[in-house]
N, C-alpha and C positions, 0 to 999 in steps of 0.2 A: 504494500500500500504506500501511496505517496500523499503527503500533506503539503499544500502550498499555503504559506502564511504571507499575506499581502498587506503591507502598510498603505494607508490612504495616501493620496497625493498631497502636495504641499497645502497645509491647512490654513483656512481663515477661521481661527478659533472664536473670534467674536461673533461670527454668524453660524458656527459649526457647519461650515461648508468648505469649498476649495477656493484657493486664489486662482486668478487667471492662469498662472503657471501650473498650478495643481491640475487644472482641467486639461492642459496640454499633456502633462504627465500621465493622466488617466487615459487619454486617447492613445498615446503611444503604448501604454501597458495593454490596452485592449487588443492592439494588433499582435502583441506578443502572446497573449492568452489564446489566440486562435491556433497556436501550435500544440496546445495541450488537448488531450482527450479527457475532459473533466466529467466525472460522474455526478457530483453534487456541488452546489455552491452554497456558502453560508456567509452571513454578513452581520456586522455589529449594528445595533440600532442607532448609533450616532450618525449625524448627517454627513460628516466628511467621509466616513466609510461607505455609507449608502450611495453618495454621489460618485465616488470612485468606482464602485461596483457597477453602477448604471451603464457606464461606457462599455464594459465587457459584456454585460448581460444583453444589452441592446444589440451589440454586434453579433453575438452568438444566438440571439433569439431564445435566451434562457431566463429562468427565474432563480432567485436565491431565497433561502429561508433565513429569517432574522432570528438570531440567538441573543437573548438579553445579556447573558453572562459574557458575551464576546465584546462588550463595550470596554473602553479603556479601564485598566486596573484602577479602581476608583477609591481605594482606601486613602485617607488623607490625614495629615497631622499639622500641628502648628509649629513652625520653625522657631526654636527658642531664641535664635539670634535676631530674627527680623519680625517675629510675630505674624508672619504670613502663612496662610493656609495653603498647603501644597500637597502633591502626591507623596506617599510615604517613601518611595524609593529615590526621590530627588533630594538626596541628603549628601552633603560633602563626605567623601571617602574617609576623612580623618575621624568622622564621628562613628559611622557604622562598622568600620574595620576593627575597632577596639573590642568588639564583641565576637568571640570565636564562633558563637552559634549563628552569626550572620552567614557563614559559609556552609551551614547544614541545610540540606534540601527541604527540610520541614520546620526545623526549630527557628529559622530566620524570622518567621512571623511573630515570634514571642520575645524578641530582644527588647530590652527596656524602652527604647524610644517608640516602639510600636504597640506597647501594651495599652489597652483601654481605648484605642481609637478605631477599632473595627478591622484592623489588618488581618487578624486571624480569621474573622468571619468571611471577609472577601476572598481570602486564600482558600478556605474550605468550599466556598461557592464556586470558585474557579476550578478546583479539582473535581468537584461534582459535575460541573459542566463538561469538562474534558472526558470524564468517565462515561457520562451519558452519551456523548457524541461517539466515542470509540466503541461503545457497546452496540451501536447501530450496525457496526461493521464486524461484529463478532470478537472484539478485543476486550480483555479484562486484565486489570493490573493485579499482579501477584508479587508483592514485595518489590524488588528492584527490576523485575522483568514484566513483560506483558504476555498473556496467553492468547493465542489466536485460534478460534474455532475453525476458520477456513480463510487463511490469508489470500488476498488477491492483489493484482497489480493496478487496481483502481486508483484514481486520483481524485482528491477533494480539495476545494479551494476555499480559504477563509479570508474575507476582506475585513481587516480590523485595524489594530493600532500597535505602536511599538511596545508599550508597557505590557499589554495582555499577551502579545506574541512571545515576549521573553518569559513571561510566567508559564505559558504553554510549553516552551522549550525546556524550562527548568523541570517541569513535572514529567515530561516524556523522557528526559535524559538523566534524571536524578542529580540535578545540579541546582544549587540555590539560585533563585531568580536574581538575587542581589548581584551575583557574579555577572550574569548576562546584562542586567540593567546598567551596570557601571563599566563594563569592559567591552561591550559590543554595542553597535548601533545599526539599525536598519533605517536608511534614509527614506524620505517620502516616495511612495509608489514602488518601492523595491520589493523583491520577491525572495522569500526564504523557503527552502525545500527540505523536508524531512522524509526519510524513507525507512521502511522496515527492513531489518536484516534477520532472516529466519534460518539460522545455522542448525537449529534443532527443530524438527517439525512441531509446530504448535507453540514454540517459544520465540518471542520477538524482542529485538532490541531496536531502538530508534537511533538513526544517525543523521546528522545534518550534512547535506551535500551542497547546499547553497545557503549563504547568509547575506541578506541585504543586497542581492544581485540587482543592479540597475542597468543591465546591458541594453535594455530597450531605450534608455535615455542616451547613453554614451554613443550608441551606434547611429543615433539620429541627431547628434550634435546638441542635445538639450542638456544644459548644465544641471548638476545634481543640487538639490536644495539641502541645506544642512540644518533644517529645523530640528532642534533637540540636541545639537552639538555645540558645546561651549568652546570658547576660543582655544586654538592650538597653543598659543603662548599668552601669558598673562597680559591683560590690557588695562587693568585697574578698574574694570567693571565687575562689581560683585555679581556672581552667578545667581544669587538669590534676589536680586533687584526685580521687583514685579514689572518694571517698565521694559526689561529686556529678556526676562526668562521665557524660554520657548520660542524666541524669535531667531531668525537665521543670522549668524554672525559673519558668514561669508558664503559665497556661491562657488562651488568647485565644478570644474569641467569634467 
């Protein structure tokens, strides 16, 4: 089985939709998606993901099922430095890395900064959502492996967001999402591919074969948007400043 995790195009967060550039990205992505034989499409309920999916669905004459849990990983906390309410994983590494459990694939949700703010609840809802989706295709998690009733080469596509995509990867690969959230980035409209590896019949391991692939942009001369990526070198701008957080700091070709 193959799972495609697709981040929405460059976002206009104020309107929960796409910027003009994001619409170009979604159109180029739709051309790329014609190369895949996709069994089922799923999409986040948030507008920027829905709008991105529209381009592909319209081109292919298909429909997608909206999954509520596929919306952005929504647990939030109040940053003690700024007093700003933000997503739990947008926390400077010097804070979360001091807790060894941050690197545990399940205990990370219970480190002191995340206690009492719903992080554990959202993580459990996310895991339940993944379990339910995988069960549709005959997969069941058993410890650190997955059991497959009848594995197939089918492909499913999920149009969603960076945060929830990394949480999905963490659960499928037994890695703390904190590691993915802080050490990897999928840029707008990029595609991440996860495939099953069935070395023993009925026992499945998930492997990432593409991460944040933006070939559809690069081959067409469209610059990559860096929404979600903080400056490569220190600029004097505080990454927790609400005026700049989540905005692109540079555009890469």
